C-alpha positions as CSV (number, residue, x, y, z in Angstrom):
1,M,-62.4,-16.0,-92.6
2,A,-65.7,-17.3,-91.2
3,V,-66.1,-20.7,-89.6
4,V,-69.5,-22.3,-89.5
5,P,-69.9,-25.4,-87.3
6,V,-71.4,-28.3,-89.2
7,A,-73.8,-30.4,-87.2
8,A,-73.0,-33.8,-88.7
9,S,-70.5,-35.2,-91.1
10,A,-70.9,-36.5,-94.5
11,E,-72.4,-40.0,-95.0
12,K,-69.7,-42.3,-93.5
13,A,-70.7,-45.2,-95.8
14,D,-69.7,-43.1,-98.8
15,R,-66.0,-43.6,-98.0
16,E,-66.3,-47.3,-98.6
17,K,-68.2,-47.2,-101.8
18,P,-66.6,-47.5,-105.3
19,T,-66.2,-44.3,-107.3
20,N,-68.1,-44.2,-110.6
21,I,-67.4,-41.7,-113.3
22,E,-69.1,-41.1,-116.6
23,A,-67.8,-38.8,-119.3
24,D,-67.5,-38.4,-123.0
25,N,-63.7,-39.1,-123.0
26,L,-61.1,-40.7,-120.7
27,V,-57.3,-40.5,-120.7
28,H,-55.7,-42.8,-118.1
29,D,-52.0,-42.8,-117.2
30,E,-51.4,-46.1,-115.3
31,L,-47.8,-45.2,-114.3
32,K,-48.8,-41.9,-112.6
33,Q,-52.2,-43.2,-111.5
34,V,-54.0,-40.2,-113.0
35,S,-57.3,-40.4,-115.0
36,I,-58.7,-37.3,-116.8
37,F,-62.4,-37.4,-117.7
38,T,-63.7,-34.8,-120.1
39,G,-67.0,-33.8,-121.5
40,R,-70.1,-33.8,-119.2
41,A,-68.2,-35.7,-116.5
42,V,-70.2,-37.0,-113.5
43,L,-68.6,-38.6,-110.5
44,T,-70.7,-40.6,-107.9
45,R,-69.7,-42.4,-104.7
46,G,-72.6,-43.4,-102.6
47,T,-74.6,-40.3,-101.9
48,M,-71.9,-37.9,-103.2
49,V,-72.3,-36.5,-106.8
50,M,-69.8,-34.1,-108.5
51,R,-70.2,-32.7,-112.0
52,G,-68.1,-30.6,-114.4
53,A,-66.6,-30.5,-117.8
54,R,-63.4,-32.1,-116.6
55,I,-62.5,-34.4,-113.7
56,E,-58.9,-35.2,-112.9
57,M,-58.6,-38.2,-110.5
58,R,-55.5,-39.4,-108.8
59,E,-54.9,-42.3,-106.5
60,D,-52.0,-42.5,-104.0
61,A,-50.1,-45.6,-103.0
62,D,-52.5,-46.1,-100.1
63,G,-55.5,-46.1,-102.3
64,Y,-56.9,-42.7,-101.4
65,Q,-58.4,-40.8,-104.2
66,S,-58.2,-37.0,-104.8
67,G,-59.1,-34.8,-107.7
68,V,-60.1,-31.6,-109.3
69,I,-63.4,-30.7,-111.0
70,L,-63.5,-27.9,-113.5
71,P,-66.7,-26.5,-115.1
72,E,-67.9,-25.8,-118.6
73,P,-67.2,-22.3,-119.7
74,N,-69.4,-19.7,-118.0
75,K,-70.6,-22.3,-115.5
76,R,-69.5,-23.6,-112.1
77,A,-68.6,-27.2,-111.1
78,F,-71.1,-28.8,-108.7
79,F,-71.0,-31.2,-105.7
80,R,-73.8,-32.7,-103.5
81,Q,-73.6,-35.1,-100.5
82,K,-76.0,-36.5,-97.9
83,R,-75.1,-35.8,-94.3
84,E,-74.7,-38.6,-91.8
85,G,-77.7,-39.6,-89.6
86,N,-80.3,-37.1,-90.9
87,D,-82.2,-35.9,-93.9
88,E,-79.7,-33.2,-94.8
89,F,-77.7,-32.6,-97.9
90,M,-74.7,-30.2,-98.5
91,E,-74.2,-29.0,-102.0
92,G,-71.9,-26.4,-103.5
93,E,-70.7,-24.8,-106.7
94,A,-67.4,-23.1,-107.7
95,L,-65.1,-22.4,-110.6
96,R,-62.9,-25.1,-109.2
97,I,-63.6,-28.0,-106.8
98,E,-60.9,-30.0,-105.2
99,F,-61.5,-33.1,-103.1
100,D,-59.2,-35.0,-100.9
101,G,-60.3,-38.5,-100.0
102,K,-57.6,-39.1,-97.4
103,N,-58.5,-36.1,-95.3
104,D,-62.2,-36.2,-96.3
105,R,-62.2,-32.5,-97.4
106,I,-63.8,-30.6,-100.3
107,K,-62.6,-27.2,-101.4
108,L,-64.8,-24.9,-103.4
109,I,-62.5,-22.3,-105.0
110,N,-63.5,-19.0,-106.7
111,S,-67.1,-17.8,-106.9
112,A,-67.9,-20.4,-104.3
113,E,-71.3,-21.1,-102.8
114,A,-72.4,-23.8,-100.3
115,R,-76.0,-24.7,-99.4
116,R,-77.5,-26.9,-96.8
117,Y,-80.9,-28.6,-97.4
118,R,-83.1,-30.1,-94.7
119,G,-85.1,-32.5,-96.8
120,A,-86.0,-30.5,-99.9
121,V,-85.9,-27.2,-98.1
122,L,-83.0,-24.8,-98.6
123,T,-82.0,-23.6,-95.1
124,D,-78.4,-22.3,-95.1
125,Q,-76.6,-20.5,-97.9
126,M,-73.0,-19.2,-97.8
127,T,-70.8,-17.5,-100.4
128,G,-67.2,-16.5,-100.5
129,N,-64.0,-17.0,-102.6
130,L,-62.9,-20.2,-100.8
131,I,-65.1,-22.7,-98.9
132,I,-63.6,-25.7,-97.2
133,Y,-66.0,-28.4,-96.2
134,D,-64.0,-30.6,-93.7
135,N,-66.0,-33.7,-92.9
136,L,-63.6,-35.1,-90.3
137,A,-63.6,-31.9,-88.2
138,D,-67.3,-31.2,-88.9
139,V,-66.4,-27.6,-89.9
140,L,-67.2,-25.4,-92.9
141,S,-64.6,-22.5,-93.4
142,I,-65.4,-19.6,-95.7
143,D,-62.9,-17.0,-96.9
144,G,-64.2,-14.0,-98.8
145,Q,-60.9,-12.5,-99.8
146,A,-60.0,-12.4,-103.5
147,A,-57.3,-14.8,-104.7
148,K,-53.8,-13.4,-104.8
149,D,-54.0,-13.3,-108.6
150,G,-57.2,-11.4,-108.3
151,S,-59.2,-14.0,-110.2
152,S,-62.1,-14.6,-107.8
153,G,-64.8,-12.1,-108.8
154,S,-65.5,-12.1,-105.1
155,S,-66.7,-9.0,-103.2
156,G,-64.1,-9.7,-100.6
157,R,-66.7,-10.5,-98.0
158,V,-68.4,-13.7,-96.8
159,K,-72.1,-13.8,-97.0
160,A,-74.3,-16.2,-95.1
161,V,-78.0,-16.9,-94.4
162,L,-78.3,-19.4,-91.5
163,V,-81.7,-20.6,-90.5
164,P,-82.1,-21.7,-86.9
165,R,-82.9,-25.3,-86.2
166,K,-86.3,-25.9,-84.8
167,K,-86.2,-27.1,-81.1
168,A,-87.7,-30.4,-80.4
169,L,-91.1,-30.2,-78.8
170,E,-90.9,-30.8,-75.1
171,P,-93.5,-33.1,-73.5
172,Q,-96.2,-31.3,-71.6
């Protein structure tokens, strides 16, 4: 398991924004507080965007939202979010994405890839079977091992390309 320190957390204002979801269909169970969106589903909350064929949303008694995003066949689910205090974005893709609003954590599961952009420039790119983007701890964890059921398609290794940050110019 590789651990990559993340320089800044996700946009803090996103936590207070409403969640908007668009899809072709919706089934909502009020008793269980579960909504299932299917067909070209897109979730947005502030700067965060998630896309897939199916989004299952849950809300706990305290109002925290969590969910699962599943892709269309032969594709991967997608997420993107601006980072706090700078012009950076994190984005990722996987065969399954789980998000936990209470713990401010995103899991990219099976054929997972995470990318960091500074402005419009791709800088860091990481792949593995499981990538956990923990906003509260400012840590990105990557596990390359195949799932216990052997379903990952992963090589069993973590791969990363990390571009060094440019040092600020010192006054002369």
